[in-house]
C-alpha positions in Angstrom: 127.9 -112.8 91.7 131.6 -111.7 92.6 132.4 -112.7 96.0 133.9 -110.0 98.3 137.6 -109.9 98.6 139.8 -108.7 101.7 140.4 -105.6 99.6 136.6 -104.9 99.5 136.3 -105.5 103.3 139.3 -103.0 103.9 137.6 -100.1 101.7 134.3 -100.6 103.4 135.9 -100.4 106.9 138.1 -97.8 105.9 141.3 -99.5 106.9 144.4 -101.1 105.3 144.3 -104.5 103.7 147.1 -105.8 106.3 144.6 -104.7 109.1 141.7 -106.7 107.8 144.2 -109.7 107.4 145.4 -109.3 111.0 141.7 -109.5 112.2 141.1 -112.5 110.2 143.9 -113.9 111.8 142.5 -113.0 115.4 145.8 -111.1 116.0 145.9 -109.6 119.4 147.7 -106.6 118.0 144.5 -104.9 116.7 142.2 -102.6 119.1 138.6 -103.6 119.8 137.5 -100.6 117.8 139.3 -101.6 114.6 138.2 -105.2 115.1 134.5 -104.3 115.3 134.7 -102.1 112.3 136.4 -104.9 110.1 133.9 -107.5 111.4 130.9 -105.3 110.7 132.2 -104.5 107.1 132.9 -108.3 106.6 129.1 -109.1 107.6 127.7 -106.2 105.5 129.5 -107.4 102.4 129.1 -111.1 103.1 132.7 -111.8 103.2 133.5 -115.3 104.0 137.4 -115.8 104.5 138.7 -119.4 103.6 138.5 -121.2 107.2 140.6 -124.0 106.5 143.4 -121.8 105.1 142.9 -119.2 107.9 143.2 -122.0 110.6 146.5 -123.5 109.1 147.9 -119.8 109.1 147.0 -118.7 112.6 146.9 -122.3 113.9 143.6 -121.6 115.1 140.1 -122.5 114.1 138.0 -119.6 115.2 135.4 -122.1 116.8 134.6 -122.8 120.3 133.2 -126.2 121.1 130.3 -126.3 123.6 129.0 -129.6 124.9 125.6 -129.4 126.4 124.3 -132.4 128.6 120.6 -132.1 127.5 119.6 -129.7 124.9 116.0 -130.2 126.1 116.6 -128.3 129.4 115.5 -124.6 128.8 118.3 -123.3 131.3 120.9 -124.7 128.9 119.4 -122.9 126.1 119.6 -119.6 127.8 123.2 -120.2 128.7 123.8 -121.2 125.1 122.4 -117.7 124.2 125.1 -116.1 126.1 127.7 -118.2 124.6 126.6 -117.6 121.1 126.4 -113.9 121.7 130.0 -113.4 123.3 131.5 -115.7 120.7 130.2 -113.9 117.8 131.2 -110.5 119.5 134.7 -111.6 119.6 134.9 -113.1 116.3 134.5 -116.8 116.9 131.9 -119.3 116.3 130.1 -121.7 118.8 129.6 -125.2 117.7 127.0 -126.9 120.0 127.0 -130.8 120.7 124.6 -132.9 123.1 126.0 -135.4 125.3 122.5 -136.8 125.7 123.1 -137.1 129.4 125.7 -139.6 128.7 129.3 -139.5 129.8 130.5 -141.9 127.0 128.9 -139.6 124.3 130.2 -136.5 125.8 133.6 -137.8 125.7 133.2 -138.9 122.1 131.8 -135.4 121.3 135.3 -133.9 122.8 137.2 -136.3 120.7 135.5 -134.8 117.6 135.8 -131.3 118.7 139.6 -131.7 119.3 139.8 -133.4 115.9 138.2 -130.2 114.4 140.6 -127.9 116.0 138.4 -126.1 118.4 140.2 -123.3 120.1 138.3 -123.8 123.5 135.8 -126.0 124.9 132.8 -125.1 127.2 131.2 -127.8 129.2 127.7 -127.0 130.1 126.0 -129.3 132.5 128.3 -132.2 131.9 128.0 -135.9 133.1 131.9 -136.4 132.7 134.1 -137.0 135.5 136.5 -133.8 136.3 139.3 -136.2 135.8 138.1 -136.9 132.1 137.7 -133.0 131.6 141.2 -132.3 133.0 142.5 -134.8 130.2 140.9 -132.5 127.8 142.1 -129.3 129.5 145.8 -130.5 128.8 144.9 -130.0 125.4 143.0 -126.7 125.0 141.5 -124.1 127.3 138.3 -125.5 129.2 135.8 -123.7 131.0 133.0 -125.8 132.9 129.9 -124.1 133.8 127.5 -125.1 136.6 129.9 -127.3 138.3 132.2 -126.9 141.3 136.0 -127.5 140.8 139.2 -126.2 142.1 141.0 -127.6 139.3 144.3 -125.6 138.3 144.2 -126.7 134.7 140.8 -125.3 133.7 138.2 -122.4 134.7 134.8 -122.8 135.7 131.7 -120.5 136.1 129.0 -121.5 138.4 126.1 -120.3 140.7 126.0 -120.6 144.5 123.9 -123.6 144.6 124.2 -124.0 148.3 123.1 -120.5 149.0 120.1 -120.8 146.5 119.0 -124.0 148.1 119.1 -122.3 151.5 117.3 -119.2 150.1 114.4 -121.7 149.2 114.4 -123.2 152.5 114.4 -119.9 154.3 111.3 -119.0 152.1 109.4 -121.9 152.9 110.2 -121.6 156.4 109.1 -118.0 156.5 105.7 -118.8 155.0 105.3 -121.6 158.1 106.2 -124.8 156.4 108.2 -127.3 158.6 107.8 -130.4 156.5 109.8 -129.3 153.5 111.2 -132.4 151.0 113.6 -132.1 148.3 113.8 -133.9 145.1 117.5 -134.0 144.4 119.4 -135.1 141.1 122.0 -137.4 142.5 125.7 -136.5 141.6 124.9 -134.1 138.5 126.6 -130.8 138.4 125.1 -128.5 140.8 122.8 -131.1 142.4 125.2 -131.8 145.4 125.3 -128.1 146.3 121.5 -127.8 146.4 121.1 -130.7 148.5 123.8 -129.7 151.0 122.1 -126.1 151.1 118.7 -127.6 151.6 120.0 -129.9 154.7 121.9 -127.2 156.0 118.9 -124.7 156.2 116.7 -127.4 157.6 119.2 -127.9 160.4 119.5 -124.3 161.0 115.8 -123.9 161.5 115.6 -126.6 163.8 114.1 -129.2 161.0 116.7 -131.5 161.0 114.0 -134.2 161.9 112.2 -133.1 158.9 115.0 -133.6 156.2 113.7 -135.6 153.6 115.3 -136.2 150.2 114.0 -138.4 147.5 115.9 -139.3 144.3 114.9 -137.4 141.1 116.9 -136.0 138.1 117.3 -132.8 136.2 114.6 -133.9 133.8 110.9 -133.8 133.8 110.6 -137.5 134.2 113.1 -137.2 137.1 111.0 -134.8 138.8 107.8 -136.6 138.1 109.1 -139.8 139.7 110.5 -138.1 142.8 107.4 -136.1 143.4 105.5 -139.6 142.8 107.4 -141.1 145.4 106.5 -138.7 148.1 102.8 -139.0 147.2 102.8 -142.7 147.3 104.4 -142.7 150.7 101.5 -141.4 152.4 103.2 -139.1 154.1 102.9 -135.9 151.7 105.1 -132.9 152.9 103.7 -129.2 152.8 106.3 -128.2 150.4 109.0 -129.7 148.1 112.1 -128.1 146.7 112.6 -129.5 143.2 116.4 -129.9 141.7 115.5 -127.6 138.7 112.6 -125.9 137.0 112.5 -128.8 134.2 112.0 -131.3 137.1 109.4 -129.2 138.6 107.4 -129.4 135.7 107.3 -133.0 136.4 106.5 -132.6 140.0 103.8 -130.4 139.0 102.2 -132.8 136.8 102.4 -135.7 139.3 100.8 -133.5 141.9 98.0 -132.6 139.1 97.5 -136.5 138.4 96.9 -137.1 142.4 94.1 -134.5 142.2 96.1 -132.2 144.6 96.5 -128.4 144.2 99.4 -126.1 143.9 100.0 -124.1 146.3 96.7 -125.1 148.3 97.9 -128.5 149.1 101.5 -128.4 148.5 104.0 -125.7 147.6 106.7 -126.0 145.0 109.8 -124.6 144.4 112.2 -125.0 141.5 115.7 -123.7 140.5 117.2 -122.0 137.5 114.4 -119.3 136.6 114.3 -120.8 133.1 112.0 -119.6 130.4 109.5 -122.2 131.4 108.8 -120.8 134.9 107.9 -117.2 133.7 104.7 -118.9 131.9 101.8 -117.3 133.4 99.9 -120.7 133.8 102.9 -122.2 135.5 104.1 -119.1 137.4 106.9 -121.1 139.3 108.6 -119.8 142.4 112.4 -120.6 141.7 115.8 -119.4 142.1 117.3 -117.5 139.3 120.7 -118.2 138.2 122.1 -115.5 135.7 122.3 -117.9 132.7 123.2 -115.6 129.8 125.7 -114.0 131.8 127.2 -117.5 132.8 127.5 -118.0 129.3 129.2 -114.6 128.3 131.7 -115.2 131.4 132.7 -118.6 130.2 133.6 -117.2 126.6 135.3 -114.2 128.2 137.6 -117.1 130.2 138.6 -118.6 127.1 139.4 -115.5 125.5 141.7 -114.5 128.3 143.6 -117.6 127.9 144.0 -117.4 124.0 144.6 -113.8 123.5 145.8 -112.7 126.7 148.0 -115.8 127.6 146.6 -116.1 131.0 147.6 -119.4 132.8 146.3 -119.3 136.2 142.9 -120.6 137.0 139.7 -118.5 137.7 136.8 -120.1 139.5 133.7 -117.5 139.6 130.7 -118.0 141.5 127.7 -116.0 140.8 125.2 -115.3 143.2 121.4 -116.7 143.1 118.4 -114.7 143.5 114.9 -116.0 144.8 111.9 -115.4 142.6 108.7 -115.8 144.2 105.6 -116.4 142.1 102.3 -118.3 142.6 103.6 -122.0 143.5 104.5 -121.2 146.9 102.1 -120.3 149.8 101.3 -120.7 153.7 100.4 -124.2 154.2 97.1 -125.2 155.3 98.0 -127.1 158.3 
């Protein structure tokens, strides 16, 4: 079967061959309307430009590298949806690589993506230090998602973790809880802000003496371990704020194994509003991050640097929203 050519795409889109060539080279001299028409015609015909040759001509690969710290976390999958969607809309492909919660493996993934001449990097929930990420930003545009930074050599998109955590404590305090514990995730991206917000709100409500943070992680196992330590202490809080939804699942398992009921014996609140929290049998009270929008925004920031030549840094903070479901209620005592 004959493979479609640029001429075929031009005829289908009703434009000139030279305009199709400009679109395939990702030129900024093409209107969005014309670009969309050409890309749609190419998709319908199944046209596949020679990626290697195109990369050499325009000195771009048409690929955004996205490093995800943990592919098992459903929140990251939601953000990746936004990245994939926005990348495709702008004529790019998103190449995902997992760091498996290991900074060294993330660094290795970055090196590979640089060798593949990725046009930009998106770091999602990274375990790497900001210093190491800055080194990467000196080569290509970088956007960090879910981590606070004021670096001038990169962009970032995050949720206001401090405000989200405060909303959790406000909600639980409003229900009558005073002994509110927090299962934190150490120094992982976003964890410090959530812990700070928890402590700030506890102090604000006059509950400073009840501040109780135990070690966990942004994983199901981390949530289980953190909740288990609270149960084993013999001093069970009436409510617990867990670092994220994934960890909250582990906390729910630990509570179930101890023969306790949620929310009758203890209220549980997560963070992210991932797909897991929507499941009827879980119905997790949580804090919603605009996950898909965070992914779209990250791609937009890369496009601004690549196509528009923006050099000043942009650090975007999106507001969280508390979502009340069935795992939080008035305490028994």
